[in-house]
C-alpha positions in Angstrom: 127.3 -95.8 -44.2 128.4 -92.5 -43.2 131.3 -90.9 -44.9 134.5 -90.0 -43.0 136.8 -88.0 -45.2 140.7 -89.0 -44.7 142.7 -86.1 -43.7 145.7 -86.2 -41.5 144.3 -83.7 -38.8 141.5 -86.3 -38.3 143.7 -88.9 -36.7 144.4 -87.0 -33.6 142.5 -88.5 -30.8 140.8 -87.0 -27.6 140.8 -88.8 -24.8 137.1 -88.3 -23.7 137.5 -87.3 -19.7 136.3 -89.9 -17.3 133.8 -88.5 -14.4 134.8 -89.8 -11.3 132.0 -88.4 -9.2 129.1 -86.2 -10.0 129.6 -82.9 -12.0 128.7 -79.6 -10.2 129.0 -76.8 -12.4 127.7 -73.5 -14.1 128.2 -73.6 -17.9 128.1 -70.5 -20.0 126.9 -71.9 -23.5 127.7 -69.9 -26.5 124.8 -68.1 -28.8 122.8 -69.9 -30.9 123.8 -70.9 -34.3 120.3 -70.9 -35.7 119.4 -67.5 -34.3 122.7 -66.0 -35.5 122.5 -67.2 -39.0 118.7 -65.9 -39.3 119.5 -62.6 -37.9 122.6 -61.8 -40.2 120.5 -62.7 -43.0 117.5 -60.6 -41.9 120.1 -57.7 -41.0 121.8 -57.9 -44.3 118.4 -57.4 -46.2 117.3 -54.4 -43.9 116.8 -51.1 -44.7 119.4 -49.5 -42.3 122.0 -51.1 -40.1 121.4 -53.3 -37.5 123.3 -54.8 -34.2 123.8 -58.6 -33.3 124.8 -58.8 -29.4 126.4 -61.8 -28.0 126.5 -63.7 -31.5 128.1 -67.3 -31.5 131.7 -67.2 -33.4 131.7 -70.5 -34.9 132.8 -72.2 -38.2 129.1 -72.0 -39.5 128.6 -68.3 -38.4 132.0 -66.9 -39.7 131.2 -68.6 -43.1 127.6 -67.2 -43.2 129.5 -63.6 -42.4 132.2 -63.9 -44.6 129.6 -64.9 -47.6 127.3 -61.9 -46.7 130.7 -59.6 -46.8 131.5 -61.1 -50.0 128.4 -59.9 -51.4 128.7 -56.4 -50.3 127.1 -56.4 -46.6 129.1 -54.5 -44.1 129.8 -56.5 -41.0 132.0 -54.6 -38.4 133.0 -56.3 -35.0 133.7 -55.1 -31.6 134.4 -56.4 -28.6 134.4 -54.6 -25.0 136.2 -55.7 -22.0 134.1 -57.2 -19.1 134.8 -58.6 -15.9 133.6 -62.2 -15.0 130.1 -62.6 -14.3 130.1 -65.6 -11.6 132.7 -66.3 -8.7 131.8 -70.0 -9.2 134.8 -72.1 -8.4 133.5 -74.6 -11.2 132.3 -72.5 -14.2 132.8 -73.8 -18.0 133.1 -71.1 -20.4 132.3 -67.7 -18.9 130.9 -64.6 -20.3 133.7 -63.2 -21.9 132.3 -63.4 -25.3 129.3 -61.2 -24.0 130.8 -58.3 -25.0 130.9 -58.9 -28.4 128.7 -57.3 -30.6 128.5 -57.2 -34.8 127.2 -54.2 -36.6 125.5 -55.0 -39.8 125.5 -52.9 -42.5 123.3 -53.4 -45.6 124.8 -52.8 -48.9 124.2 -52.9 -52.5 124.4 -56.9 -53.2 126.4 -57.6 -56.0 128.8 -60.2 -57.9 131.0 -61.5 -59.1 131.5 -63.4 -55.5 132.4 -66.9 -54.2 130.9 -68.1 -51.2 132.0 -71.0 -49.2 129.4 -72.9 -47.4 131.7 -75.2 -45.7 129.1 -78.0 -44.5 126.6 -75.3 -43.1 123.0 -76.2 -44.1 121.9 -72.7 -43.2 124.7 -71.1 -45.6 124.1 -73.4 -48.5 120.5 -72.8 -48.5 119.5 -69.6 -46.7 122.0 -67.5 -49.3 121.1 -68.6 -52.9 117.8 -66.6 -52.6 119.8 -63.6 -51.2 122.2 -64.2 -54.2 119.1 -63.9 -56.5 118.7 -60.2 -55.4 122.6 -59.2 -56.1 123.7 -57.8 -59.4 126.0 -60.3 -61.1 126.9 -64.1 -60.5 127.7 -65.8 -56.9 129.1 -69.0 -56.8 128.2 -71.3 -54.2 131.1 -74.3 -53.2 131.8 -76.0 -49.9 133.2 -79.2 -48.1 133.0 -82.5 -50.2 130.1 -83.7 -47.9 128.2 -80.7 -48.6 128.1 -81.6 -52.2 125.7 -84.9 -50.9 123.2 -82.7 -48.7 120.1 -81.9 -50.5 119.7 -78.4 -52.0 117.2 -79.4 -55.0 114.1 -77.6 -52.9 115.7 -74.5 -53.1 117.2 -74.6 -56.3 113.9 -75.3 -57.9 112.0 -72.7 -56.1 114.3 -70.0 -57.0 113.9 -71.0 -60.7 110.2 -71.4 -60.4 110.4 -67.6 -59.0 112.0 -66.5 -61.9 116.0 -66.7 -60.9 118.6 -68.3 -63.2 120.8 -71.0 -61.2 123.5 -73.2 -62.8 123.9 -76.2 -61.1 124.7 -78.3 -64.4 121.5 -80.6 -63.4 123.0 -81.8 -59.8 120.1 -80.5 -57.7 123.2 -79.7 -55.4 126.5 -77.7 -54.8 128.6 -76.6 -56.3 126.2 -73.9 -58.2 126.1 -70.4 -59.3 123.2 -68.0 -59.1 123.2 -65.5 -61.8 121.5 -62.6 -59.6 119.4 -60.0 -61.5 119.3 -57.5 -58.9 115.6 -58.4 -58.2 113.3 -61.4 -57.9 109.7 -61.2 -58.9 108.6 -64.0 -56.3 104.9 -65.0 -55.7 103.6 -68.5 -55.3 105.7 -71.7 -55.2 105.7 -75.4 -54.3 108.3 -77.1 -52.7 108.9 -80.5 -50.9 110.6 -79.6 -47.8 110.6 -83.1 -46.3 114.3 -83.6 -46.5 115.1 -80.2 -44.7 112.8 -77.4 -43.1 115.7 -74.9 -44.0 114.0 -75.2 -47.7 111.1 -73.3 -46.0 113.0 -70.8 -44.2 115.4 -69.7 -47.0 112.7 -68.7 -49.0 111.1 -66.8 -46.1 113.8 -65.1 -45.2 114.4 -63.1 -48.3 110.9 -63.0 -49.2 110.1 -59.5 -48.0 112.7 -58.4 -50.7 111.1 -60.2 -53.4 108.6 -57.8 -55.6 105.5 -59.8 -54.7 106.7 -61.4 -51.6 106.7 -65.3 -51.5 104.0 -67.8 -50.9 105.5 -71.4 -50.0 103.7 -74.3 -50.2 105.0 -77.3 -48.9 103.8 -80.5 -50.7 105.9 -83.3 -48.9 104.3 -85.7 -46.6 106.2 -85.0 -43.9 108.1 -81.6 -42.5 110.9 -82.1 -40.0 112.1 -79.4 -37.7 109.2 -77.3 -37.5 110.6 -75.4 -34.1 113.1 -73.9 -36.7 110.5 -72.5 -39.1 108.7 -70.9 -36.1 112.1 -69.6 -35.1 112.2 -68.0 -38.8 108.7 -66.4 -38.8 109.1 -65.1 -35.3 112.3 -63.4 -36.2 110.7 -62.0 -39.3 107.8 -60.6 -37.7 110.3 -58.9 -35.0 112.1 -57.2 -38.0 108.8 -56.0 -39.5 107.8 -58.2 -41.9 104.1 -59.5 -42.4 104.0 -63.3 -42.4 100.8 -65.6 -42.4 101.2 -68.9 -41.4 99.2 -72.5 -40.6 99.1 -71.5 -37.1 97.8 -68.1 -37.5 94.9 -69.1 -39.4 96.3 -69.6 -42.7 96.3 -72.9 -45.1 98.1 -75.9 -43.8 101.4 -76.2 -45.0 101.3 -72.6 -46.6 103.5 -69.6 -45.3 103.2 -66.1 -47.0 105.7 -63.2 -46.4 104.5 -59.9 -47.8 106.9 -57.5 -49.8 108.1 -54.7 -47.5 111.2 -53.4 -45.8 112.9 -54.9 -43.1 113.7 -52.9 -39.8 117.6 -52.7 -38.7 117.6 -54.3 -35.1 119.4 -54.5 -31.8 119.1 -58.1 -31.0 120.7 -60.3 -28.3 121.4 -63.5 -29.2 120.2 -66.3 -27.0 122.2 -69.0 -25.7 122.4 -72.4 -28.1 119.9 -74.8 -26.2 120.9 -77.4 -28.5 124.7 -77.1 -27.6 123.5 -76.9 -24.0 122.5 -80.9 -24.4 126.2 -82.3 -23.5 126.6 -80.4 -20.6 122.6 -81.2 -19.2 123.4 -84.8 -20.1 126.5 -84.6 -18.0 124.2 -84.0 -15.0 122.0 -86.8 -16.0 124.8 -89.5 -16.4 126.6 -88.4 -13.5 123.8 -87.8 -10.9 125.1 -84.0 -10.6 124.0 -80.3 -11.3 124.7 -78.3 -14.2 123.6 -74.8 -14.4 123.1 -72.6 -17.7 122.7 -69.0 -17.3 120.5 -66.9 -19.6 118.1 -69.9 -20.4 115.2 -68.0 -22.1 111.6 -68.6 -20.4 110.2 -68.6 -24.0 111.9 -69.4 -26.8 111.5 -71.2 -30.5 114.9 -73.4 -30.1 114.4 -76.8 -30.3 116.9 -77.5 -27.6 114.1 -76.0 -25.0 112.6 -79.7 -25.5 115.6 -81.1 -23.2 114.0 -79.8 -20.3 111.0 -82.4 -20.7 113.0 -85.4 -22.3 115.8 -85.3 -20.0 113.2 -85.2 -17.4 111.5 -88.2 -18.4 115.0 -90.0 -18.6 115.6 -89.3 -14.9 116.5 -85.6 -14.3 114.8 -82.7 -12.8 115.1 -79.0 -14.0 114.2 -75.7 -12.7 114.2 -72.3 -14.3 115.6 -70.0 -11.5 117.2 -66.4 -11.7 120.6 -67.9 -12.2 119.6 -69.8 -15.0 118.3 -73.5 -15.8 119.4 -76.0 -13.2 119.3 -79.3 -14.1 120.0 -82.1 -11.8 120.5 -85.8 -12.2 118.7 -88.6 -10.0 121.6 -91.2 -10.2 119.6 -93.3 -12.6 119.2 -93.0 -16.2 116.2 -94.5 -17.9 115.0 -95.3 -21.4 112.5 -93.6 -23.4 110.2 -93.9 -26.4 110.0 -90.6 -28.3 109.0 -88.8 -31.6 112.1 -86.6 -32.2 110.7 -85.5 -35.8 110.6 -81.4 -34.5 113.8 -82.0 -32.7 116.2 -84.4 -35.0 119.2 -82.2 -34.2 119.2 -83.7 -30.5 119.1 -87.0 -31.5 122.9 -88.0 -31.2 123.2 -86.8 -27.6 120.0 -88.4 -26.7 121.3 -91.7 -28.3 124.3 -91.3 -26.1 122.3 -91.1 -23.1 120.0 -93.9 -24.0 123.0 -96.3 -24.5 123.7 -95.6 -20.6 120.4 -96.0 -19.6 118.8 -98.8 -17.4 116.0 -99.7 -20.0 115.6 -100.0 -23.7 114.8 -96.6 -25.9 113.3 -96.1 -29.2 113.9 -92.9 -31.0 111.4 -92.1 -33.7 110.8 -89.3 -36.5 114.2 -88.7 -37.7 114.8 -90.5 -41.0 115.9 -87.0 -42.5 119.1 -87.4 -40.2 120.4 -89.5 -43.1 121.0 -86.7 -45.0 122.4 -84.1 -42.3 126.3 -83.6 -41.7 126.5 -87.3 -42.0 124.1 -90.3 -42.1 123.7 -89.6 -38.2 121.5 -93.0 -38.0 124.3 -95.0 -39.6 127.0 -93.1 -37.6 125.4 -93.5 -34.1 124.8 -97.3 -34.7 128.1 -98.0 -35.8 129.9 -96.2 -33.0 128.0 -97.1 -30.1 127.8 -100.6 -31.4 131.7 -100.8 -31.9 131.9 -99.7 -27.8 129.8 -102.8 -27.2 126.4 -101.5 -27.5 123.3 -102.7 -29.0 121.8 -100.2 -31.6 119.5 -101.0 -34.4 118.5 -98.8 -37.3 114.8 -98.4 -37.7 113.1 -97.0 -41.1 112.7 -93.8 -39.0 115.3 -93.6 -36.4 117.1 -96.0 -33.6 116.2 -98.8 -31.1 118.9 -99.0 -28.4 119.0 -101.8 -25.8 122.0 -100.6 -22.9 124.8 -103.0 -22.7 128.0 -102.6 -20.6 130.5 -100.5 -22.9 134.1 -100.6 -23.2 136.6 -98.0 -24.2 137.6 -97.4 -27.7 137.7 -94.9 -30.8 134.5 -93.1 -31.4 134.6 -91.4 -35.2 133.1 -88.3 -35.9 132.8 -88.1 -39.5 133.3 -84.7 -39.4 129.9 -84.0 -37.5 129.9 -81.8 -34.3 127.0 -83.8 -32.6 128.6 -86.8 -33.3 131.6 -85.6 -31.2 129.5 -84.2 -28.5 128.0 -87.5 -28.3 131.1 -89.8 -27.7 131.9 -87.2 -25.1 128.8 -87.9 -23.3 129.4 -91.6 -23.2 133.1 -91.2 -22.2 131.8 -89.5 -19.2 130.7 -93.0 -18.1 133.0 -95.5 -20.0 136.7 -95.2 -19.5 139.0 -95.4 -22.3 136.9 -93.8 -25.1 138.7 -91.7 -27.5 137.0 -89.1 -29.7 138.4 -88.9 -33.1 138.8 -85.1 -34.7 137.0 -83.1 -31.7 138.1 -80.0 -33.2 134.9 -80.3 -35.5 132.9 -79.4 -32.7 134.3 -75.8 -33.7 131.5 -75.9 -36.2 128.9 -74.6 -33.7 130.3 -74.9 -30.4 134.0 -73.3 -30.1 136.4 -74.3 -27.3 134.2 -77.7 -26.6 137.1 -79.4 -25.0 137.9 -76.5 -22.5 134.5 -76.2 -22.0 134.0 -79.7 -21.0 137.3 -80.1 -19.1 136.1 -76.9 -17.1 132.8 -78.5 -16.3 134.6 -81.3 -14.6 136.8 -78.7 -12.8 139.9 -80.3 -14.5 142.4 -78.9 -16.9 142.2 -79.8 -20.7 143.3 -83.3 -21.4 
């Protein structure tokens, strides 16, 4: 069963707004967490300063920036005043943050320092290899749930590559990396079945290792491949030489050559996974939502929503205004393998609970190791609203039932909160416990949600 720590602030209940009709809105989705945090790491390891424009400012990215600063990286934040880019009367969010930019100034990495990872997988996994390049000890600690999340792949790999890591045998947080100012690198085998971030973590720092790095995945499965492709694309854009299975290399082997990284000027794409609840709102209410700046080509897993939600009853079109997604008024069940896009599972499960036929979501056993055990949490919370969800070995089977109001617990998981909000559009009386957890990757979600519905924040 998922964990749900008892904190006084978690007792606050947010009445999920009920949609009395079809939504019709333009929603400016903030920048991608996955791109922002990878860009921060690469810029910090570069040979010259770089810029991140329109970065996401959320708990996970603030933790990443704070951790890099603690190790000696300069990150300067600037904001230029900008006028509104839309005159629509139904605009959620808005481009106010589009004038924000972070200048990253690489510095000598050094300890002693302490890194708070919160419960951010990217911080706890991407930064220990960076810390191995620092002079001095870097201690990593975080939220209680972070102690339960798998980290052994990174720890074991760093030791095999020559780093000294003190985790008292846990294979998890808290831990200390005793940086020696450099890392020899070379070939290493890991089992990344529980998280593709193990592979990305080693690749991102690989150009700074003396011999680069050759990562060989030995497990039977590898979830979230789009995130590895994102890492590879961003490394290449920063000047790194990367050989991959897709470019003619061996299966399950990635090689990064040692060399200097370029300081880049990069504009962060909108977070397409965080667009999910808003697109789902169009699907569930039979309305229309436009997401500006949706990229024509991207490695973000959230781009799969175009196909998945179309199969479930919607339609979409990329226009000069962005992605226009329209619901048909009907929501259909789906049988889908989500192994490459597991983070989309909570939102898809919420929509499936409101469909006109059963759904089977497959390939996501690894979600039991995310911010919470997402499969157990979704099963429990949807069923407590009257649903009929059963766990399978690698996913969920969802039989739609007439749902009723009640408390939807989030387990400190941002995607559980947005899943509950989706259900609340169609079911009166749903209350979300600790909606503030959405700040992990989607700041001001309640305001964005209310704006989409043309209402004040409840």
